N, C-alpha and C positions, 0 to 999 in steps of 0.2 A: 434356883436363881433364874429370874426372868431374862429375856433377851435384852431388854433395856438396861438391866443390871450388867450384863456382859459388855454391852457397848460402853457404858460408863466406866467399867473396870479397865477395859482396854485403853480408853482415852486417858485414864489417870495413870496407868502403870506400864503400858506398852510403848516403847519408842519405835516409831515406824521406819520402814525401809523406803527410801526414794519417794517419800510422800510429803507434800507441802503441809505445813501446820494447819492452814485454813481448811484443807480437805480432811485432815485427821480429826479436827475438832467439830466437824459438821454433825449436827443432830441426826442426820440421816446416814451416817457412816455405815456402809454395808457390813452385815454380819452373816457370813456364809456358813451354813450349818451342815450341809450334806451335798454329795455329788452322786450322779447316776449317769453312766455312759458319757455323753458329750454335754450334759447339762448340770448346772449348779442351782441350789436353792438357798434363799436367804431366810432370816429369822421370821419373816412374815409369810413364808411359803411361796414367794415369787420365784419363778423359774427363769434362769439366764442360760443362754447358750455360751459355752466356754470357747470363745473364738481365738484364744491364745494358748490353749492346752495348759492352763496354769501359767507358767512362765516357760513356754516352749518345751514342756517336760512330760505332761500326762498323755503319753503316746497311746497307751493301751486303754485309756478312758477311766472314768471315775467309778467307784462303788463296786469293784470286783470282790469276790470272796476267796478266790484261789490264792491271790498274792498275800493278803493278810493271814490266811491259813499257814502259808509257808513261813511267814515271820513268827507266828505263834509257836509253831512246831520247833523252830530253831531256838526260840527263847527257852522253851522247856528243856531242850537238850544241852545247849551251850549258849548262854546269853552274851558272853564276852570272852574274847581272847585276841591276842595281837598277832602281827606278822613279824615280830622282832625275835629272831633266833628260834622261831617255831612257826607252825602254821596250823590251820584247822580246815575241816572238809569244805565248809561253805565258801571260803575265799578261794580255795584251790579249784573247786568246781566252777565258780563264776569266772575266774581268770581263764580257765580252759575254754569255756564257752565263748568268751569275748575274743580270745586269740583265734579260735576257729573261724570266727566271722570276719576277722580283720584281713585287709589286703596284704599280699606278699608275706614277708617274714617278720611282720609285726606280731610277735607271739609271746612277749613278756609284758606283764601288767603290774603296775605300781598303783595301789589303791589309796585314795584320799577321800574327802567328804563332799567336795563341791567343785564346780568349774573353776572358780578363782584359785582354789588350792591345786587343781590340776595344772593350770598355767604356771603357778608359782613353782611347782615341782619340776615342770619341764624346763623352766629357766635355770633352776639349780642343777638339774641333770646335765643340761648342755654345757654349763660352765665347768662342772666337775669332770665331765667326760673329756673335754679338751685338755684340762689340766692333767688328767690321768694318762693322756697320750703325749704328754710333753709339750703342749701348746697352751700354757697358762695365760698367754696374752689374748686368747680368744674369749672375750667377755661381753662384747657388744651384741645387741639384739636389734634386728630390723623388723618393723611391723608396718601396717598400712594406716593411712589417714582415716580417721573416724571409726576405726575398728574397735570393738569392745572385747576386751580379754579378761575382765574381772576387776575386783575391787580391793584385794589385798595390795600392799604397797608395791611389790614387784610386778604383779599383774597389772596394776593401775599404771605403772610406768610404761608398760607395753601397750596399754590401751591408747587409742589415738583420738580421744574426745576431750578437747581442752577444758570444757566446763566441769567435767568429772574430776579433773586433776587439780584445777586451780585452788580449791579450798584447802589442800593438804601440803602446800609448800613444796620444797625441793624433793623430788623423787629419785629413784635409782638412776644414776647417770649411765651414759653409754647406750641409749636407745635412740634409733633414727627411724623416723616415719617417712614413708614414700607414698606416692599416689595410689589410690584404689582404681577400680576399672569402670566406674560409672560412665556410661555413654560411649564406651570404647567398643570397637568391632574390628576384626581383622580385615585389612584392605583386600579387595578382590585380587587374586593372584599373589597375595603376600603371605606372611606368616605372623604368628603371635610375637615373634621377636621384634617386629616393627611397632608394636603397641607402645604408645607414649609411657604407660605405666611400667612396662618392662624395660624400656630404655632408661627411665629414671631410676629404676632399681639397680641396674648395672652401674650407672653413674654414681649412685650413692655408695655402693660397695667399693668402687675404685677410690672415691674420695675418703672414705673412712679407713681404707686399708683392708683388703680381704683377709689378711692374716690376723686381724683383730676381732673378727666377727664370729660369734658362737652359733647363732641360729636366726632363722627367718620364720616369723609366725604369720599365718594367714588362715582365714576360714574358707572352706570350699565355696560356700555362698555367704558373703559378708552380711551380717544382720544389720548393724548400725549403718545408717545412710540408705537403708531400705532394700534388703534382699537382693544384693548385687550378684547376679549370676555371671560367672567368668566367661570371657570370650573363648571361642574354640582354640585349644592349644595353649592357653595361658598357663595351666598347671604344669604341662610338660616343659614349658619355659622355666618355671620356678625350679623344677627338678633339675634341669640341665644347668642352670646358673649355680644352684647350691653345690652340685657335683663339681662344677668347674672350679669353685673357690673353696671347697672343703667346709662348707657351711651346713649345719643340720637344718633340714626342712621340717617344720612343725606345723601340722594341720590341726587347728583348733576346731574340734568337732563337738563342742559342748552342746550346740544346738543341732548341727547337721547330722550327727550319728543316730543310729537306731531307728531309721525309717523316715525321718522328716523329709528327706529328698527322694524317697522311694527305694533307697538302697541301705544296707547296713551301715555303710560309711560313705560320706560324700566324696572322700578320696577315691574310692572305687568307681563312683559315678563318673568322675572326671579322669579316670584311667591312670592314676599316679600312686606310687607307694612312697609315702613320706617316711622320714626317719622316726618321728614321734607323732602320736595322735593324742590330743587331750579330749577327754569325754566326761560327761556327767549326766545331766538331766534325764534323757530318755533311757538310760541304762536301767533305771528302776521305775520309770514312768511316774516319778515323784512319790512313790509309796514309801520310800526311805531315802535318807541322804546318802549319796555315793558319787564319787568322781574318780578319775584315774588318768594314768598316762600309759599308753601302749608304746612299747619300745621295740625296735628291731633287735633281734636276738644277738647279732654281732656287736651292737653297741652296748647292750646290757652286760654281756660277757666281757667285753673290752674293758669296762670300768671295774667289774668285780675281780678280774684277773690281773689288773695292772698293779705292779709293785708301788706305783705312786698313789693308789687309792685302796683297792681291796674291799671297799664297802661304799655304798651311797650314803653319805652322811646327812640323812634327812629321814624324817618319819613323823607319824602322828598317832596319838593314842587311839583314835577311832578308825584309822586307815585299815580297810579290809574288815570292818566290823562284821561278826557272824550274821547278825540279823539283816544288815543292809546287803550283804553279798548273797544271802539266801533269797532275799527279795529280788535281786538282780537275776538270779538263775530262774526263778519262777516267771518273772516278767519276760525275759528273753525267750523262754520256752513258749509262752503264750503268743508272743509276737510271731514266732516261727510257725507254730502249729496252726494258728488261725489265719495265716497268710496275710497279716496286716500290711506288710510292705507291698504285696500284690494289690491290696485294696487301694493304696496310694497311687500306684502306677496306673491302675485301671480308671480311677476317677480323676486323675490329673487333667485330662482333656476337658471333662465336664466342668471342673472348677475353673479352668482358664477361659472356656467359652462364656461362663457366667461373668467373669471379670471383664471380658470384652464388652458384654452388654452393658455393664455398669459404667464403664468408661465412655461408651458411645452415648449413654443417656444423660451423663452429667458433665457439664462444661468445667466443673471444678477439678476434675481428675486429669492431671497432666499425663500420667501413664501408670501402669502397674508393672511390677517386676517380681520374678520369683520362679519357683519350680516345686514339684511335689506338692506338699501341703504347707508351703512357706512363701508368703507373699507380702508385698507392700504396695499400697496405693499412695502415690504422691500427688499433692494438691497444688493448684495454681489459681490465680484470680479468674482467668478465663482461658481455656485451652485454645480457642479459635483465634483470639487476638494476640495471645502470648502475654497477656497482662499478668504480672506476678502478684502474689499476695503481699499486702503490706505487713510490716512487722506487727502492728496491732492486731490485724486479722489473724495472723498465725498464732499469736498468744491466745486470742479469744477462742479460736477453733480447738486448740489442744486442751485448754483449761476449763472451758465452759460449754461450747456448742456441742462438740462430739461426746463428752461425758454425759451430758443431759440427754442427748438423742439416744445414746446407747442404753442408758437406764430406762428410758421410755419404752424401748422395744425389747428389752430383756437380752442385752448382748454385753458380754465382757470381753474386751480386747484392749489393745494399746494404741491410743493416739501418741504419735512419736514426733519429737522436734529435734532430733539429732541430725543436723545438717540440712533438713528440709521439713516441711509439714506433711506428715504421713499418717496412715492407718495401717497397722500390722495385722495380718490374718494368719493364724497358725493353729488350726483346730486339732483335736485329738485324731490320731491316725485311723481310728475305728469309725470315723464319721462316714455314713453311707450317703447315697444320693439325696434322700429327703433331708438329712441334716445339713448337707452342703447347700441345698436349695433354701432351707430356713436361714442359714448364715448369710447367703447372698441377698435374700429378701430383707433381712435386718440391716445389712450394710447399705442397701438401696435407700432405706429410710434415713440412715445417718447421712448419706451423701446428699439427700434432698435437703436436710437441715443445713448442711454446709453451703449448698447452692443458695438457699434462701438468705442465709446470713451475709454472704459476701456480695450479694446482688441487691441488698435492701437499699 
């Protein structure tokens, strides 16, 4: 079968994810055939730098042999078994490794298959846990504006992006969204308790009734709206507020965990032990589907030992699949033994200095935000004058200008329009200095194309 046959077959029979029909039907629809390290190759042999690590997940890089070998060995030994009334070695080993890396007493793991399923499971656990403790009225969820928490209907209800929710009609009730932290900083001599977002959170809890709220969901660094790094002390405030009102604090670390921020978990980076952590992507570096929820041991035992519960009434056929969990163990071992997280911490200043140079060189860049290997560049019409982009310019940049410029220079990453016009950068965590320099060089060319377009 030729590559053109593959493209035609995909366009006829594959239904795309988050892709406009015009893009999917394009005669030049990319066909990615292989990956090596931080680079991908298409059907014509053209090389692209993977500036988004797949979808924020290929932390260990493409094309390794050790992780597929672990998967093949597991298939030969035990290709499938469940975690229903039994266990198997691969899931037990992976759970133990994940628990050992987690902060505090988060040492019980419930496996699923994706980030959306992890969030869905956390919602269900929070509700059933409170019911098991004699508080069935605690069903409401609080999350932040513009935060992305997944696409299943429960996770979508928690997601704070209106355009993702609108096509699907009424969603799960009882979800309240509060402001995120964009542009906030702790006042000199003050504390995070004085942040407008924190004050708004407390007000929302009081309005809803603290006794009705099951959980608060938040990402350590919020992806949607552009790599929002929390102000100092913000997460300590979330922890204190949840403790005050008896609310479970859920850190959604589907992107942030497993080294993206330079630590095993973003919660640890910001000095907080949440009650639950949702994870997925980097746990296997994309070599197999896996997600999960980390639970504090006292919460897990509290539900299992309650006469009102006795079991978590939730599960999935593929949850804790032997091959996926064997892949997770191999991936986490490689991340640890090769000091990949140390690579992120060592090269973070170099990455940020490069972003400073790009901002200074291009008037279209309003600012960059982020930490570790996770960044967003936000665009404006002109930084010096403060002229914003027009709505037409924003659409053209995201749909036409940046995709073409990226293709021209061999870069794959995400132009983003969730709340602003942005470009996301999230390379594999194994990227060394030359790869980061190549990434910055390619982004420089994309920014030049943006400048030219908006100043024509």
